[in-house]
PyMOL Python script that loads the backbone (N, CA, C, O; Angstrom):
from pymol import cmd

cmd.read_pdbstr("""\
ATOM      1  N   MET A   1     -99.132  85.880 -49.300  1.00  0.00           N
ATOM      2  CA  MET A   1     -99.145  86.220 -47.734  1.00  0.00           C
ATOM      3  C   MET A   1     -99.213  87.763 -47.533  1.00  0.00           C
ATOM      4  O   MET A   1     -99.619  88.098 -46.421  1.00  0.00           O
ATOM      5  N   ASP A   2     -98.933  88.645 -48.289  1.00  0.00           N
ATOM      6  CA  ASP A   2     -99.016  90.254 -48.113  1.00  0.00           C
ATOM      7  C   ASP A   2    -100.286  90.518 -48.176  1.00  0.00           C
ATOM      8  O   ASP A   2    -100.601  91.385 -47.361  1.00  0.00           O
ATOM      9  N   ASN A   3    -101.142  90.129 -48.807  1.00  0.00           N
ATOM     10  CA  ASN A   3    -103.045  90.162 -49.588  1.00  0.00           C
ATOM     11  C   ASN A   3    -103.582  90.175 -48.324  1.00  0.00           C
ATOM     12  O   ASN A   3    -104.426  90.968 -47.904  1.00  0.00           O
ATOM     13  N   LEU A   4    -102.824  88.851 -47.462  1.00  0.00           N
ATOM     14  CA  LEU A   4    -104.055  88.564 -46.354  1.00  0.00           C
ATOM     15  C   LEU A   4    -103.811  89.856 -45.293  1.00  0.00           C
ATOM     16  O   LEU A   4    -104.575  89.973 -44.336  1.00  0.00           O
ATOM     17  N   LEU A   5    -102.738  90.798 -45.500  1.00  0.00           N
ATOM     18  CA  LEU A   5    -102.598  91.598 -44.588  1.00  0.00           C
ATOM     19  C   LEU A   5    -102.687  93.008 -44.927  1.00  0.00           C
ATOM     20  O   LEU A   5    -102.023  93.866 -44.345  1.00  0.00           O
ATOM     21  N   ASP A   6    -103.508  93.250 -45.869  1.00  0.00           N
ATOM     22  CA  ASP A   6    -103.872  94.441 -46.659  1.00  0.00           C
ATOM     23  C   ASP A   6    -105.386  94.766 -46.378  1.00  0.00           C
ATOM     24  O   ASP A   6    -106.145  94.050 -47.030  1.00  0.00           O
ATOM     25  N   THR A   7    -106.020  95.717 -45.526  1.00  0.00           N
ATOM     26  CA  THR A   7    -106.719  96.073 -45.180  1.00  0.00           C
ATOM     27  C   THR A   7    -107.427  97.500 -45.707  1.00  0.00           C
ATOM     28  O   THR A   7    -108.279  98.073 -45.028  1.00  0.00           O
ATOM     29  N   SER A   8    -107.087  97.869 -46.666  1.00  0.00           N
ATOM     30  CA  SER A   8    -107.144  99.115 -47.509  1.00  0.00           C
ATOM     31  C   SER A   8    -108.472  99.190 -47.723  1.00  0.00           C
ATOM     32  O   SER A   8    -109.067 100.263 -47.627  1.00  0.00           O
ATOM     33  N   HIS A   9    -109.215  97.788 -48.108  1.00  0.00           N
ATOM     34  CA  HIS A   9    -110.596  97.638 -48.865  1.00  0.00           C
ATOM     35  C   HIS A   9    -111.074  98.085 -47.568  1.00  0.00           C
ATOM     36  O   HIS A   9    -111.210  99.292 -47.766  1.00  0.00           O
ATOM     37  N   LEU A  10    -111.421  97.861 -46.338  1.00  0.00           N
ATOM     38  CA  LEU A  10    -112.314  98.139 -44.905  1.00  0.00           C
ATOM     39  C   LEU A  10    -112.163  99.686 -44.782  1.00  0.00           C
ATOM     40  O   LEU A  10    -112.986 100.206 -44.030  1.00  0.00           O
ATOM     41  N   LYS A  11    -111.165 100.612 -45.446  1.00  0.00           N
ATOM     42  CA  LYS A  11    -111.252 102.157 -44.995  1.00  0.00           C
ATOM     43  C   LYS A  11    -112.418 103.002 -45.421  1.00  0.00           C
ATOM     44  O   LYS A  11    -112.708 102.996 -46.617  1.00  0.00           O
ATOM     45  N   CYS A  12    -113.136 103.747 -44.564  1.00  0.00           N
ATOM     46  CA  CYS A  12    -114.177 104.098 -44.849  1.00  0.00           C
ATOM     47  C   CYS A  12    -114.122 105.664 -44.914  1.00  0.00           C
ATOM     48  O   CYS A  12    -113.758 106.311 -43.932  1.00  0.00           O
ATOM     49  N   GLU A  13    -114.431 106.161 -45.898  1.00  0.00           N
ATOM     50  CA  GLU A  13    -113.928 107.964 -46.217  1.00  0.00           C
ATOM     51  C   GLU A  13    -114.668 108.555 -44.749  1.00  0.00           C
ATOM     52  O   GLU A  13    -115.586 108.217 -44.002  1.00  0.00           O
ATOM     53  N   GLY A  14    -113.738 109.559 -44.844  1.00  0.00           N
ATOM     54  CA  GLY A  14    -114.317 110.523 -43.783  1.00  0.00           C
ATOM     55  C   GLY A  14    -113.077 110.777 -42.380  1.00  0.00           C
ATOM     56  O   GLY A  14    -112.159 109.972 -42.227  1.00  0.00           O
ATOM     57  N   ASP A  15    -113.209 111.678 -41.699  1.00  0.00           N
ATOM     58  CA  ASP A  15    -112.381 111.598 -40.665  1.00  0.00           C
ATOM     59  C   ASP A  15    -112.958 110.983 -39.520  1.00  0.00           C
ATOM     60  O   ASP A  15    -113.827 111.684 -39.002  1.00  0.00           O
ATOM     61  N   TRP A  16    -112.735 109.836 -38.936  1.00  0.00           N
ATOM     62  CA  TRP A  16    -113.411 109.283 -37.882  1.00  0.00           C
ATOM     63  C   TRP A  16    -112.830 109.915 -36.516  1.00  0.00           C
ATOM     64  O   TRP A  16    -113.327 109.887 -35.391  1.00  0.00           O
ATOM     65  N   SER A  17    -111.663 110.474 -36.948  1.00  0.00           N
ATOM     66  CA  SER A  17    -110.525 110.867 -35.341  1.00  0.00           C
ATOM     67  C   SER A  17    -111.300 111.180 -34.301  1.00  0.00           C
ATOM     68  O   SER A  17    -111.070 110.607 -33.236  1.00  0.00           O
ATOM     69  N   THR A  18    -112.299 112.080 -34.377  1.00  0.00           N
ATOM     70  CA  THR A  18    -113.110 112.595 -33.306  1.00  0.00           C
ATOM     71  C   THR A  18    -113.913 111.556 -32.688  1.00  0.00           C
ATOM     72  O   THR A  18    -113.868 111.464 -31.461  1.00  0.00           O
ATOM     73  N   LEU A  19    -114.764 110.628 -33.469  1.00  0.00           N
ATOM     74  CA  LEU A  19    -115.381 109.968 -32.839  1.00  0.00           C
ATOM     75  C   LEU A  19    -114.291 108.820 -31.779  1.00  0.00           C
ATOM     76  O   LEU A  19    -114.516 108.426 -30.635  1.00  0.00           O
ATOM     77  N   TRP A  20    -112.999 108.493 -32.759  1.00  0.00           N
ATOM     78  CA  TRP A  20    -112.362 107.309 -31.887  1.00  0.00           C
ATOM     79  C   TRP A  20    -111.682 107.939 -30.496  1.00  0.00           C
ATOM     80  O   TRP A  20    -111.189 107.327 -29.548  1.00  0.00           O
ATOM     81  N   SER A  21    -111.816 109.247 -30.689  1.00  0.00           N
ATOM     82  CA  SER A  21    -110.790 109.837 -29.403  1.00  0.00           C
ATOM     83  C   SER A  21    -111.689 110.508 -28.128  1.00  0.00           C
ATOM     84  O   SER A  21    -111.213 111.118 -27.169  1.00  0.00           O
ATOM     85  N   ILE A  22    -113.462 110.157 -28.449  1.00  0.00           N
ATOM     86  CA  ILE A  22    -114.245 110.376 -27.253  1.00  0.00           C
ATOM     87  C   ILE A  22    -114.325 109.465 -26.021  1.00  0.00           C
ATOM     88  O   ILE A  22    -114.540 108.277 -26.260  1.00  0.00           O
ATOM     89  N   ARG A  23    -114.206 109.786 -24.919  1.00  0.00           N
ATOM     90  CA  ARG A  23    -114.193 109.058 -23.665  1.00  0.00           C
ATOM     91  C   ARG A  23    -115.365 108.197 -23.604  1.00  0.00           C
ATOM     92  O   ARG A  23    -116.391 108.712 -23.159  1.00  0.00           O
ATOM     93  N   ALA A  24    -115.392 107.207 -23.903  1.00  0.00           N
ATOM     94  CA  ALA A  24    -116.499 106.133 -23.774  1.00  0.00           C
ATOM     95  C   ALA A  24    -115.732 104.873 -24.061  1.00  0.00           C
ATOM     96  O   ALA A  24    -114.557 104.953 -24.419  1.00  0.00           O
ATOM     97  N   PRO A  25    -116.486 103.416 -23.887  1.00  0.00           N
ATOM     98  CA  PRO A  25    -116.029 102.504 -23.984  1.00  0.00           C
ATOM     99  C   PRO A  25    -115.969 102.032 -25.267  1.00  0.00           C
ATOM    100  O   PRO A  25    -116.863 102.368 -26.044  1.00  0.00           O
ATOM    101  N   PRO A  26    -114.805 101.090 -25.754  1.00  0.00           N
ATOM    102  CA  PRO A  26    -115.416 100.905 -27.163  1.00  0.00           C
ATOM    103  C   PRO A  26    -116.068 100.541 -28.214  1.00  0.00           C
ATOM    104  O   PRO A  26    -116.070 100.918 -29.385  1.00  0.00           O
ATOM    105  N   LYS A  27    -117.000  99.214 -27.227  1.00  0.00           N
ATOM    106  CA  LYS A  27    -118.379  99.100 -27.847  1.00  0.00           C
ATOM    107  C   LYS A  27    -119.292 100.051 -27.893  1.00  0.00           C
ATOM    108  O   LYS A  27    -120.430  99.749 -28.252  1.00  0.00           O
ATOM    109  N   ILE A  28    -118.960 101.445 -27.524  1.00  0.00           N
ATOM    110  CA  ILE A  28    -120.481 102.216 -27.558  1.00  0.00           C
ATOM    111  C   ILE A  28    -119.981 102.912 -29.023  1.00  0.00           C
ATOM    112  O   ILE A  28    -120.826 103.057 -29.906  1.00  0.00           O
ATOM    113  N   LYS A  29    -118.556 103.343 -29.255  1.00  0.00           N
ATOM    114  CA  LYS A  29    -117.667 103.817 -30.136  1.00  0.00           C
ATOM    115  C   LYS A  29    -118.307 103.153 -31.313  1.00  0.00           C
ATOM    116  O   LYS A  29    -119.125 103.650 -32.087  1.00  0.00           O
ATOM    117  N   PHE A  30    -117.791 101.927 -31.320  1.00  0.00           N
ATOM    118  CA  PHE A  30    -118.164 101.277 -32.357  1.00  0.00           C
ATOM    119  C   PHE A  30    -119.059 101.215 -32.404  1.00  0.00           C
ATOM    120  O   PHE A  30    -119.049 100.979 -33.612  1.00  0.00           O
ATOM    121  N   PHE A  31    -120.510 101.195 -32.065  1.00  0.00           N
ATOM    122  CA  PHE A  31    -121.959 101.120 -32.223  1.00  0.00           C
ATOM    123  C   PHE A  31    -122.244 102.531 -33.275  1.00  0.00           C
ATOM    124  O   PHE A  31    -122.698 102.612 -34.417  1.00  0.00           O
ATOM    125  N   ILE A  32    -121.722 103.615 -32.250  1.00  0.00           N
ATOM    126  CA  ILE A  32    -122.134 105.168 -33.275  1.00  0.00           C
ATOM    127  C   ILE A  32    -121.463 105.058 -34.431  1.00  0.00           C
ATOM    128  O   ILE A  32    -121.821 105.755 -35.380  1.00  0.00           O
ATOM    129  N   TRP A  33    -120.151 103.986 -34.585  1.00  0.00           N
ATOM    130  CA  TRP A  33    -119.487 104.271 -35.831  1.00  0.00           C
ATOM    131  C   TRP A  33    -120.656 103.539 -36.811  1.00  0.00           C
ATOM    132  O   TRP A  33    -121.216 104.224 -37.667  1.00  0.00           O
ATOM    133  N   ARG A  34    -120.932 102.363 -36.671  1.00  0.00           N
ATOM    134  CA  ARG A  34    -122.120 101.788 -37.456  1.00  0.00           C
ATOM    135  C   ARG A  34    -123.523 102.520 -37.763  1.00  0.00           C
ATOM    136  O   ARG A  34    -124.253 102.644 -38.747  1.00  0.00           O
ATOM    137  N   LEU A  35    -123.526 102.968 -36.333  1.00  0.00           N
ATOM    138  CA  LEU A  35    -124.937 103.849 -36.563  1.00  0.00           C
ATOM    139  C   LEU A  35    -124.630 104.979 -37.780  1.00  0.00           C
ATOM    140  O   LEU A  35    -125.409 105.136 -38.720  1.00  0.00           O
ATOM    141  N   LEU A  36    -123.347 105.760 -37.614  1.00  0.00           N
ATOM    142  CA  LEU A  36    -123.257 106.919 -38.746  1.00  0.00           C
ATOM    143  C   LEU A  36    -123.102 106.386 -40.324  1.00  0.00           C
ATOM    144  O   LEU A  36    -123.300 106.879 -41.435  1.00  0.00           O
ATOM    145  N   ARG A  37    -122.648 105.135 -39.813  1.00  0.00           N
ATOM    146  CA  ARG A  37    -122.449 104.456 -41.465  1.00  0.00           C
ATOM    147  C   ARG A  37    -123.429 103.470 -42.014  1.00  0.00           C
ATOM    148  O   ARG A  37    -123.202 102.617 -42.872  1.00  0.00           O
ATOM    149  N   GLY A  38    -124.915 103.792 -41.189  1.00  0.00           N
ATOM    150  CA  GLY A  38    -125.951 102.889 -41.549  1.00  0.00           C
ATOM    151  C   GLY A  38    -125.186 101.385 -41.994  1.00  0.00           C
ATOM    152  O   GLY A  38    -124.816 101.113 -43.136  1.00  0.00           O
ATOM    153  N   CYS A  39    -125.063 100.548 -40.855  1.00  0.00           N
ATOM    154  CA  CYS A  39    -124.645  99.217 -40.974  1.00  0.00           C
ATOM    155  C   CYS A  39    -125.166  98.429 -39.475  1.00  0.00           C
ATOM    156  O   CYS A  39    -124.807  97.390 -38.921  1.00  0.00           O
ATOM    157  N   LEU A  40    -126.139  99.432 -39.160  1.00  0.00           N
ATOM    158  CA  LEU A  40    -126.508  98.640 -38.101  1.00  0.00           C
ATOM    159  C   LEU A  40    -127.734  97.829 -39.037  1.00  0.00           C
ATOM    160  O   LEU A  40    -128.108  98.083 -40.182  1.00  0.00           O
ATOM    161  N   PRO A  41    -128.275  96.584 -37.929  1.00  0.00           N
ATOM    162  CA  PRO A  41    -129.021  95.628 -38.881  1.00  0.00           C
ATOM    163  C   PRO A  41    -130.395  95.852 -38.548  1.00  0.00           C
ATOM    164  O   PRO A  41    -131.047  94.985 -37.966  1.00  0.00           O
ATOM    165  N   THR A  42    -130.886  96.983 -38.885  1.00  0.00           N
ATOM    166  CA  THR A  42    -132.268  97.417 -39.246  1.00  0.00           C
ATOM    167  C   THR A  42    -133.005  96.535 -39.974  1.00  0.00           C
ATOM    168  O   THR A  42    -132.549  95.577 -40.597  1.00  0.00           O
ATOM    169  N   ARG A  43    -134.370  96.925 -39.876  1.00  0.00           N
ATOM    170  CA  ARG A  43    -135.657  96.176 -41.178  1.00  0.00           C
ATOM    171  C   ARG A  43    -134.997  96.116 -42.370  1.00  0.00           C
ATOM    172  O   ARG A  43    -134.636  95.186 -43.092  1.00  0.00           O
ATOM    173  N   SER A  44    -134.869  97.972 -42.454  1.00  0.00           N
ATOM    174  CA  SER A  44    -134.738  97.880 -44.034  1.00  0.00           C
ATOM    175  C   SER A  44    -133.136  98.063 -44.239  1.00  0.00           C
ATOM    176  O   SER A  44    -132.869  98.620 -45.303  1.00  0.00           O
ATOM    177  N   ASN A  45    -132.199  97.766 -43.570  1.00  0.00           N
ATOM    178  CA  ASN A  45    -131.132  97.716 -44.239  1.00  0.00           C
ATOM    179  C   ASN A  45    -130.942  95.813 -44.505  1.00  0.00           C
ATOM    180  O   ASN A  45    -130.197  95.361 -45.374  1.00  0.00           O
ATOM    181  N   LEU A  46    -131.717  95.000 -43.632  1.00  0.00           N
ATOM    182  CA  LEU A  46    -131.659  93.666 -43.732  1.00  0.00           C
ATOM    183  C   LEU A  46    -132.629  93.411 -45.164  1.00  0.00           C
ATOM    184  O   LEU A  46    -132.327  92.529 -45.969  1.00  0.00           O
ATOM    185  N   ARG A  47    -133.405  93.994 -45.287  1.00  0.00           N
ATOM    186  CA  ARG A  47    -134.260  94.014 -46.694  1.00  0.00           C
ATOM    187  C   ARG A  47    -133.590  93.980 -47.770  1.00  0.00           C
ATOM    188  O   ARG A  47    -133.963  93.361 -48.766  1.00  0.00           O
ATOM    189  N   GLU A  48    -132.338  94.756 -47.681  1.00  0.00           N
ATOM    190  CA  GLU A  48    -131.514  95.585 -48.803  1.00  0.00           C
ATOM    191  C   GLU A  48    -130.616  94.381 -48.841  1.00  0.00           C
ATOM    192  O   GLU A  48    -130.036  94.209 -49.914  1.00  0.00           O
ATOM    193  N   LYS A  49    -130.341  93.342 -47.692  1.00  0.00           N
ATOM    194  CA  LYS A  49    -129.333  92.546 -47.747  1.00  0.00           C
ATOM    195  C   LYS A  49    -130.084  91.567 -48.527  1.00  0.00           C
ATOM    196  O   LYS A  49    -129.587  90.443 -48.598  1.00  0.00           O
ATOM    197  N   HIS A  50    -131.035  91.755 -49.040  1.00  0.00           N
ATOM    198  CA  HIS A  50    -131.984  90.574 -49.587  1.00  0.00           C
ATOM    199  C   HIS A  50    -132.441  89.240 -48.297  1.00  0.00           C
ATOM    200  O   HIS A  50    -132.876  88.117 -48.552  1.00  0.00           O
ATOM    201  N   ILE A  51    -132.220  89.716 -47.203  1.00  0.00           N
ATOM    202  CA  ILE A  51    -133.073  89.097 -46.324  1.00  0.00           C
ATOM    203  C   ILE A  51    -134.555  89.335 -46.348  1.00  0.00           C
ATOM    204  O   ILE A  51    -134.859  90.462 -46.738  1.00  0.00           O
ATOM    205  N   ASN A  52    -135.802  88.341 -45.940  1.00  0.00           N
ATOM    206  CA  ASN A  52    -137.081  88.735 -46.314  1.00  0.00           C
ATOM    207  C   ASN A  52    -137.744  88.751 -44.639  1.00  0.00           C
ATOM    208  O   ASN A  52    -138.027  87.913 -43.782  1.00  0.00           O
ATOM    209  N   CYS A  53    -137.781  90.118 -44.779  1.00  0.00           N
ATOM    210  CA  CYS A  53    -138.213  90.707 -43.581  1.00  0.00           C
ATOM    211  C   CYS A  53    -139.419  91.971 -43.850  1.00  0.00           C
ATOM    212  O   CYS A  53    -139.496  92.762 -44.790  1.00  0.00           O
ATOM    213  N   ASN A  54    -140.029  91.862 -43.014  1.00  0.00           N
ATOM    214  CA  ASN A  54    -140.939  93.327 -42.773  1.00  0.00           C
ATOM    215  C   ASN A  54    -140.219  94.255 -42.603  1.00  0.00           C
ATOM    216  O   ASN A  54    -139.247  94.033 -41.881  1.00  0.00           O
ATOM    217  N   ILE A  55    -140.353  95.457 -43.092  1.00  0.00           N
ATOM    218  CA  ILE A  55    -139.337  96.480 -42.976  1.00  0.00           C
ATOM    219  C   ILE A  55    -140.371  97.467 -41.927  1.00  0.00           C
ATOM    220  O   ILE A  55    -139.930  98.500 -41.425  1.00  0.00           O
ATOM    221  N   GLU A  56    -141.300  97.152 -41.769  1.00  0.00           N
ATOM    222  CA  GLU A  56    -142.127  98.469 -40.483  1.00  0.00           C
ATOM    223  C   GLU A  56    -141.395  98.241 -39.135  1.00  0.00           C
ATOM    224  O   GLU A  56    -140.769  97.207 -38.898  1.00  0.00           O
ATOM    225  N   CYS A  57    -141.479  98.956 -38.534  1.00  0.00           N
ATOM    226  CA  CYS A  57    -140.992  99.037 -37.198  1.00  0.00           C
ATOM    227  C   CYS A  57    -141.944  98.330 -36.422  1.00  0.00           C
ATOM    228  O   CYS A  57    -143.137  98.540 -36.200  1.00  0.00           O
ATOM    229  N   VAL A  58    -141.003  97.272 -35.986  1.00  0.00           N
ATOM    230  CA  VAL A  58    -141.812  96.114 -34.630  1.00  0.00           C
ATOM    231  C   VAL A  58    -142.516  96.966 -33.521  1.00  0.00           C
ATOM    232  O   VAL A  58    -143.414  96.501 -32.818  1.00  0.00           O
ATOM    233  N   CYS A  59    -142.068  98.183 -33.420  1.00  0.00           N
ATOM    234  CA  CYS A  59    -142.746  98.971 -31.982  1.00  0.00           C
ATOM    235  C   CYS A  59    -144.173  99.783 -32.161  1.00  0.00           C
ATOM    236  O   CYS A  59    -145.052 100.158 -31.384  1.00  0.00           O
ATOM    237  N   CYS A  60    -143.996  99.845 -33.292  1.00  0.00           N
ATOM    238  CA  CYS A  60    -144.843 101.304 -33.983  1.00  0.00           C
ATOM    239  C   CYS A  60    -145.626 100.682 -34.990  1.00  0.00           C
ATOM    240  O   CYS A  60    -146.615 101.266 -35.433  1.00  0.00           O
ATOM    241  N   GLU A  61    -145.278  99.517 -35.416  1.00  0.00           N
ATOM    242  CA  GLU A  61    -145.969  98.936 -36.890  1.00  0.00           C
ATOM    243  C   GLU A  61    -146.403 100.143 -37.705  1.00  0.00           C
ATOM    244  O   GLU A  61    -147.453  99.909 -38.303  1.00  0.00           O
ATOM    245  N   SER A  62    -145.929 101.332 -37.909  1.00  0.00           N
ATOM    246  CA  SER A  62    -146.397 102.304 -38.497  1.00  0.00           C
ATOM    247  C   SER A  62    -145.176 103.086 -40.110  1.00  0.00           C
ATOM    248  O   SER A  62    -145.312 103.472 -41.271  1.00  0.00           O
ATOM    249  N   ASN A  63    -144.146 102.916 -39.119  1.00  0.00           N
ATOM    250  CA  ASN A  63    -143.069 103.611 -39.929  1.00  0.00           C
ATOM    251  C   ASN A  63    -141.892 102.454 -40.719  1.00  0.00           C
ATOM    252  O   ASN A  63    -141.817 101.285 -40.342  1.00  0.00           O
ATOM    253  N   ILE A  64    -141.610 102.638 -41.088  1.00  0.00           N
ATOM    254  CA  ILE A  64    -140.318 101.691 -42.025  1.00  0.00           C
ATOM    255  C   ILE A  64    -138.915 102.000 -40.404  1.00  0.00           C
ATOM    256  O   ILE A  64    -138.584 102.954 -39.701  1.00  0.00           O
ATOM    257  N   GLU A  65    -138.582 100.697 -40.518  1.00  0.00           N
ATOM    258  CA  GLU A  65    -137.445 100.501 -39.315  1.00  0.00           C
ATOM    259  C   GLU A  65    -136.058 100.995 -39.968  1.00  0.00           C
ATOM    260  O   GLU A  65    -135.546 100.175 -40.730  1.00  0.00           O
ATOM    261  N   HIS A  66    -135.331 102.281 -39.775  1.00  0.00           N
ATOM    262  CA  HIS A  66    -134.391 102.582 -39.998  1.00  0.00           C
ATOM    263  C   HIS A  66    -133.858 103.190 -39.300  1.00  0.00           C
ATOM    264  O   HIS A  66    -134.702 103.872 -38.720  1.00  0.00           O
ATOM    265  N   GLU A  67    -132.302 103.541 -38.719  1.00  0.00           N
ATOM    266  CA  GLU A  67    -132.113 104.038 -38.310  1.00  0.00           C
ATOM    267  C   GLU A  67    -132.268 105.752 -37.693  1.00  0.00           C
ATOM    268  O   GLU A  67    -131.747 106.281 -36.711  1.00  0.00           O
ATOM    269  N   TRP A  68    -132.997 106.177 -38.499  1.00  0.00           N
ATOM    270  CA  TRP A  68    -133.512 108.110 -38.080  1.00  0.00           C
ATOM    271  C   TRP A  68    -134.584 107.474 -37.015  1.00  0.00           C
ATOM    272  O   TRP A  68    -134.681 107.764 -35.823  1.00  0.00           O
ATOM    273  N   HIS A  69    -135.393 106.492 -37.789  1.00  0.00           N
ATOM    274  CA  HIS A  69    -136.647 106.467 -36.904  1.00  0.00           C
ATOM    275  C   HIS A  69    -136.242 105.853 -35.684  1.00  0.00           C
ATOM    276  O   HIS A  69    -136.301 106.600 -34.707  1.00  0.00           O
ATOM    277  N   LEU A  70    -135.832 104.648 -35.474  1.00  0.00           N
ATOM    278  CA  LEU A  70    -135.183 104.468 -34.434  1.00  0.00           C
ATOM    279  C   LEU A  70    -135.005 105.044 -32.987  1.00  0.00           C
ATOM    280  O   LEU A  70    -135.510 104.893 -31.875  1.00  0.00           O
ATOM    281  N   PHE A  71    -133.617 106.088 -33.836  1.00  0.00           N
ATOM    282  CA  PHE A  71    -132.921 106.482 -32.700  1.00  0.00           C
ATOM    283  C   PHE A  71    -133.418 108.061 -32.831  1.00  0.00           C
ATOM    284  O   PHE A  71    -133.022 108.677 -31.841  1.00  0.00           O
ATOM    285  N   ILE A  72    -134.140 108.883 -33.720  1.00  0.00           N
ATOM    286  CA  ILE A  72    -134.567 110.109 -33.330  1.00  0.00           C
ATOM    287  C   ILE A  72    -135.905 110.478 -33.542  1.00  0.00           C
ATOM    288  O   ILE A  72    -136.216 111.489 -32.913  1.00  0.00           O
ATOM    289  N   SER A  73    -137.138 109.796 -34.488  1.00  0.00           N
ATOM    290  CA  SER A  73    -138.332 110.125 -34.769  1.00  0.00           C
ATOM    291  C   SER A  73    -139.087 109.551 -33.850  1.00  0.00           C
ATOM    292  O   SER A  73    -140.094 110.176 -33.519  1.00  0.00           O
ATOM    293  N   ARG A  74    -138.893 108.600 -33.379  1.00  0.00           N
ATOM    294  CA  ARG A  74    -139.804 107.744 -32.488  1.00  0.00           C
ATOM    295  C   ARG A  74    -140.179 108.469 -31.141  1.00  0.00           C
ATOM    296  O   ARG A  74    -139.589 109.234 -30.378  1.00  0.00           O
ATOM    297  N   ASP A  75    -141.350 107.921 -31.188  1.00  0.00           N
ATOM    298  CA  ASP A  75    -141.748 109.300 -29.763  1.00  0.00           C
ATOM    299  C   ASP A  75    -141.032 108.656 -28.799  1.00  0.00           C
ATOM    300  O   ASP A  75    -140.696 109.535 -28.006  1.00  0.00           O
ATOM    301  N   HIS A  76    -140.597 107.556 -28.417  1.00  0.00           N
ATOM    302  CA  HIS A  76    -139.631 106.297 -27.124  1.00  0.00           C
ATOM    303  C   HIS A  76    -138.123 107.463 -26.941  1.00  0.00           C
ATOM    304  O   HIS A  76    -137.585 108.024 -25.987  1.00  0.00           O
ATOM    305  N   ALA A  77    -137.906 107.408 -28.291  1.00  0.00           N
ATOM    306  CA  ALA A  77    -136.595 107.947 -29.034  1.00  0.00           C
ATOM    307  C   ALA A  77    -136.127 109.358 -28.247  1.00  0.00           C
ATOM    308  O   ALA A  77    -135.205 109.578 -27.461  1.00  0.00           O
ATOM    309  N   LYS A  78    -137.292 110.305 -28.876  1.00  0.00           N
ATOM    310  CA  LYS A  78    -137.536 111.785 -28.333  1.00  0.00           C
ATOM    311  C   LYS A  78    -137.604 112.070 -27.038  1.00  0.00           C
ATOM    312  O   LYS A  78    -137.214 113.090 -26.472  1.00  0.00           O
ATOM    313  N   GLN A  79    -138.319 110.749 -26.413  1.00  0.00           N
ATOM    314  CA  GLN A  79    -138.037 111.145 -24.473  1.00  0.00           C
ATOM    315  C   GLN A  79    -137.282 110.778 -23.956  1.00  0.00           C
ATOM    316  O   GLN A  79    -137.051 110.990 -22.766  1.00  0.00           O
ATOM    317  N   PHE A  80    -136.360 109.777 -25.077  1.00  0.00           N
ATOM    318  CA  PHE A  80    -134.800 109.291 -23.984  1.00  0.00           C
ATOM    319  C   PHE A  80    -134.158 110.786 -24.224  1.00  0.00           C
ATOM    320  O   PHE A  80    -133.744 111.395 -23.238  1.00  0.00           O
ATOM    321  N   TRP A  81    -134.093 111.239 -25.225  1.00  0.00           N
ATOM    322  CA  TRP A  81    -133.504 112.596 -25.780  1.00  0.00           C
ATOM    323  C   TRP A  81    -134.009 113.717 -24.870  1.00  0.00           C
ATOM    324  O   TRP A  81    -133.246 114.673 -24.728  1.00  0.00           O
ATOM    325  N   LEU A  82    -134.792 113.733 -24.446  1.00  0.00           N
ATOM    326  CA  LEU A  82    -135.351 114.741 -23.957  1.00  0.00           C
ATOM    327  C   LEU A  82    -135.122 114.563 -22.159  1.00  0.00           C
ATOM    328  O   LEU A  82    -134.771 115.505 -21.449  1.00  0.00           O
ATOM    329  N   HIS A  83    -135.381 113.272 -21.685  1.00  0.00           N
ATOM    330  CA  HIS A  83    -134.739 113.315 -20.621  1.00  0.00           C
ATOM    331  C   HIS A  83    -133.416 113.242 -20.204  1.00  0.00           C
ATOM    332  O   HIS A  83    -133.000 113.463 -19.067  1.00  0.00           O
ATOM    333  N   ALA A  84    -132.660 112.860 -21.364  1.00  0.00           N
ATOM    334  CA  ALA A  84    -131.048 112.994 -20.883  1.00  0.00           C
ATOM    335  C   ALA A  84    -130.846 114.354 -21.334  1.00  0.00           C
ATOM    336  O   ALA A  84    -129.677 114.694 -21.509  1.00  0.00           O
ATOM    337  N   ASP A  85    -131.742 115.174 -21.549  1.00  0.00           N
ATOM    338  CA  ASP A  85    -131.385 117.053 -21.666  1.00  0.00           C
ATOM    339  C   ASP A  85    -130.509 116.598 -23.176  1.00  0.00           C
ATOM    340  O   ASP A  85    -129.307 116.859 -23.198  1.00  0.00           O
ATOM    341  N   LEU A  86    -130.926 116.153 -23.990  1.00  0.00           N
ATOM    342  CA  LEU A  86    -129.999 116.126 -25.370  1.00  0.00           C
ATOM    343  C   LEU A  86    -130.439 116.564 -26.273  1.00  0.00           C
ATOM    344  O   LEU A  86    -129.696 117.125 -27.078  1.00  0.00           O
ATOM    345  N   TRP A  87    -131.678 116.489 -26.476  1.00  0.00           N
ATOM    346  CA  TRP A  87    -132.701 116.766 -27.438  1.00  0.00           C
ATOM    347  C   TRP A  87    -132.102 117.728 -28.370  1.00  0.00           C
ATOM    348  O   TRP A  87    -132.094 117.487 -29.577  1.00  0.00           O
ATOM    349  N   HIS A  88    -131.442 119.146 -27.730  1.00  0.00           N
ATOM    350  CA  HIS A  88    -131.626 120.178 -28.214  1.00  0.00           C
ATOM    351  C   HIS A  88    -130.240 119.843 -28.825  1.00  0.00           C
ATOM    352  O   HIS A  88    -129.967 120.561 -29.787  1.00  0.00           O
ATOM    353  N   HIS A  89    -129.571 119.187 -28.590  1.00  0.00           N
ATOM    354  CA  HIS A  89    -127.999 118.988 -29.467  1.00  0.00           C
ATOM    355  C   HIS A  89    -128.155 118.445 -30.630  1.00  0.00           C
ATOM    356  O   HIS A  89    -127.179 118.241 -31.352  1.00  0.00           O
TER     357      HIS A  89
END
""", "prot")
cmd.dss("prot")
cmd.show_as("cartoon", "prot")
cmd.util.cbc("prot")
cmd.orient("prot")
C-alpha cells in the first residue's frame, strides 16, 4: 500500500519554488512548468513519443515546431512579447 503513495519518481530536479510562489493562477504556473521542462505537446515532442506527425510548424511550415520556435522565434511570438513590453526581459 505504501508504494501507491510513493511519488518520489515524479520529482523534477531544480528549484521550482520561485515558479510556484509567483502570483498567477495555478494553470498558468503549471503551463510554465511544462514549458520549461519541455513537456508540451509540440510536434517535435510528439514525434519523440513515436506519434506519426509532421514536425514542421503548422503556421509557418518552415521551422520545426518546438517550444523555442512557438514562444520565442516566430514572428507572431516576437510581436506579442514586444507589444507586452517584455521582449527585453
